[in-house]
N, C-alpha and C positions, 0 to 999 in steps of 0.2 A: 491555393489556399491561403487564407489570412494568417497572420501572426497569432490572433487570439484563438483560432481553430487548433492551431498546432498545440498551444499550450494547453488546450482543454482536452486533447487527447493524449497528453504526454503519457508515455509508457515506459515501464521499467523491464528492459529486455534482457538483463544480466541472469546468469544461472540462478536457481531457487536459493542455493546456500548463501548468495550475496544479497537476499532481500530480508534478512532478519531485521526486526524493528517493528513490525506490524504483527501484535500477538496474535488477534483473533479476528475472524470474519464479522461475527455480529456481536454486538452488545445488546443486553436484554435485561429488563425488570418484567417478568411473566406473571400475569394475573390468572391466567386460565390455560389449560391445555387439553386438547380433544384429540383422542386417537381414532384412526379409521382404519379397517372396519370395526376394530376393537383393541383394547388394552393388550390383548394377546397376539404376539407376532404382528405388531401394527406395520401397515404399509406406508400410513400417511400420517400427518400431524398438523394440527392447527395451534399455533401460539398466539395468544393475545396479551397485549400489555404495551411497554413502551421499547423501541428498539433503535438502535444507531446502526445503519447498514451500510457496506461500502458503496463509495462513488464509483460509478462505472468508468472504465478507462482512466484510471487514476494511480498515481503512486502513493499508495498508503492512506487516502484520505476516506473519511466517512461522512454520509449525511447527517444533518443536525437530527438529534432524537426526535422521534415523533411517536405517538399512540396509533396503533394499528394491529394488524394481524398478518402473520407470516404462515404460509403453507408449504410443507415440505413433504416430500416422498422419500423412501429411504435410498440412500447413497448407494448405487448397484455395485460401486467397487469395494464397499465395507458395510454390508448390512447388518452384521453383527454389531461391529464398533458403533454404527448409527443407533441402534436400539439401545445399546449400554448408554449412550450420551441422552438419549430421550428419556431414559430412567433418571438420570442425574437432574435433568431440567425439570422432570415432574416433581422431584424432590424440593425444588425451590420455587415452585408455585405458591404466590400468595404470601411470600416472606418479605417482598420489598425489596430484596438483596438484588445488586446489579451483578450479572455474570456475562461471560463471554465464552464463545464457542465457534468451533469450525477455523480451518486454515483460510486467511485472507486471500492468498494467490491461488490461482487456478490456470490451467494451461489456456492460453489465447485461442487454441483450437476449439475449445468448447463455449468460447464468449460468444453471446448473441451480438454484442456491440462493436467487436474487433473486426469491421468490415472496412469498406472504403480504399481497398487496395494497398493497405499496409502490409508490409512482408512480415510475417510472424509464423515460426516454426511451433512444433511440440515442445521446444525448449524455452519459448516465450512466455511470460506470464503476465497475467492480466488480473484485475481485481474480482473477488468472488461476485456473482449477480444473483439478486433475489428481489423479488416485488413486494413491497409493503402494501397491503390491501386496506382500505378504508372499512369495508365491511367483510364479514365472514360469510361469503357467499360461494356459488359455484364457480370454481376456478381450476386452472391447470397447476398442479404443485410444481415447486422448484426443487431440484435435487438438493437433498441436504449436504451441506459443504464437507469436505473431507475432514473428518475429525483430526484434531492437532495432536501431536505428541504429548502436550500438557493436559489433554482433555478438557473439561470444562473449566474455565478460570473463574474462581470464586474471590480470589484475593489479588489486588492490583498493587503490589509493592515491589514488583520488578524494575530493574533499571529502565527497561524499555517502556514501562508505564508512565515514567516521568520525564525521560529524555529520549524519545523514540527517533529512529533515524528518518522515518517517513510519517507523515500525518500528525494530528493532534496527540498529545498525550493521553494516555487511556484515563488517567485519573480525572482529567478536565472533561472527557466524554461522560463518564460515570456520574461526576457531579451535576453535569447539565441533565442528563437523564433523570436523576433523583428529583430536580426541580419540575421537570415535565410531568413525571409520575404523580408527584405529591405537591401540587401547586402550594405556595405559602410556606413550604419547608426551607430549612437552612442547612444544607448540607455542610459538611466539614470542609473548610478551604483546602483544596488540593495544593500539594508542594508545588514549587516552582523548579523548573529546570534551570539551574544556574548557567550552564554551558550554552542556552540558547537565547540569554538575555540580548536583546539588541540586534539579533539576526532577522533576517527575511524569511517568511514561510518558502519553502522550495518552490512552490508553484509560481512565484513570482519572479524567480531569478532570470528568466530570459527578459521579461519586461525591463527589470532594474538594470540589467547589463547594458542594454542600448541606451539607457539614460546617463550612464556614469561616465566621468572623465577618466583619464588614464594616470595613474601613480606609477611614474616612470621608474623609480628605484624599485619599489616592491613588484610591480609588474614584470620588470626584465629579469629580475632574479628567480621569480616563480615559474615564469615560462620556462626558463633553462632547466629548472628542477622537474617540471612536468615532462618535458621532452627527454631527458635523461631516464625517467621512470620508464616510459615507453621503449627507449633504446635498450634498456636493461630487461625487458620482458621477454624470455624466451619463447620462440613458437609464434609470436604475434606478427602477422603480415598484414600491411596497411597499403592501399593504393594512393592514400592521402592522409597527412596529418597536419592540423593546423592548431595552434595554441594561442589564445590572445587574452590578456589579463588586463583589468582596468583598475578601478579604486578598490573593490574588495570582491569581485567576481571574476571567474575565468570561465572562458567558452573553449572547449575542446572539441574540435570537429575532426572525426574519423570517417574514412572511407575505406571499406573493405574489398578485396579483391572479387569476390563474388558473394552473392547472398547465401550460398551454401555453405562457404567457408565462415561467414559471419555467424550464421545459425549453429553450426556444429563446434567452432573453436573461438571465433573472433569474440563474440559478445563477453564469453567468460575471461578470456585473456585481457581484454580491456577494462573489465570490471576490477580485475586483479591489480592491474597496473595503477588504478585510481584509488584503491581501497586504502584507506587511512593515510592519506596524503598529510605530511606535516604542515601543520598551520592552517589546515582547512577543517570546518564544521563537517559533522557526519551528514550524510544524505546529501541530496542536491536534485537536480532536473534532468531528466534524460528524454530527448525528443528524437523519434526516428524520422525518417524521410520517406514519402510515399513513391519517391522517384528512382530508389537505388539502395544499395546496402550500405547507408550511411547513418551515424548517429551524432548528435550534438549533445554534450554534456555540459551542464552549469554547475559549477561549485563555487562556494562562498568562503571567504576568509573567517576564521574563527574568531571570537571575542575576546580570545586570550593573548593575542599579539599585542 
């Protein structure tokens, strides 16, 4: 498999609680809603308007906003919660207001795209999948995403909306949606995340690492610090650990004793070891191997050093 293919299927395999930073699955400006078979205990719903939906097999990315139609069936795990959210969606129809709904992450075991021999367990997480239809015609509905603890988001002033750990800031997605929905409009300029100025998008880190030269002073000290983090992580078992830093990016290669251990404990313990590393920006890129229980982490130096 080529390097570009690996980067395109970059997955976040850490535990769900480590995935904070992508607030919602779908961003929407809804112009019309149609319930099926009726608005009384509906089983399905058509949403028409402008939407930004998750990029399949990605770490927090969304597709560019586009006009179209989404077709959902009631989420079988939470039918009552689904219908409550549909009532909120209905209340926002025709307002021109941007909203967000559903949890971004879903178990990879339910993903249509997570094939190709990659080792994924029920604890692994993939981006929510939904099809944006050009026409509202006969189609198989997608299950509505799991309602988030926040419910339907209508105000985008959370820290993660401006400085997300993964993907584009919500405020930028919303501003682009408003331009697509109402051509010629001039949405308010979204706030800028000062912490990410001058940093690379996480999906570019693997490529950039290969092109960087080594900053011997920073790299040597940082490699020692990361190795110590892993040494201090109780319960973490590794068959191989390699840390290499260059000018601003570090690659951490982890090999676990077995796939079973990786899925049950290893992913979460490794994520804990790398969480909030001093001197590093939030987020990063994680690439699994199709050949065994290994992961490559790419993390970049923060712009405050």
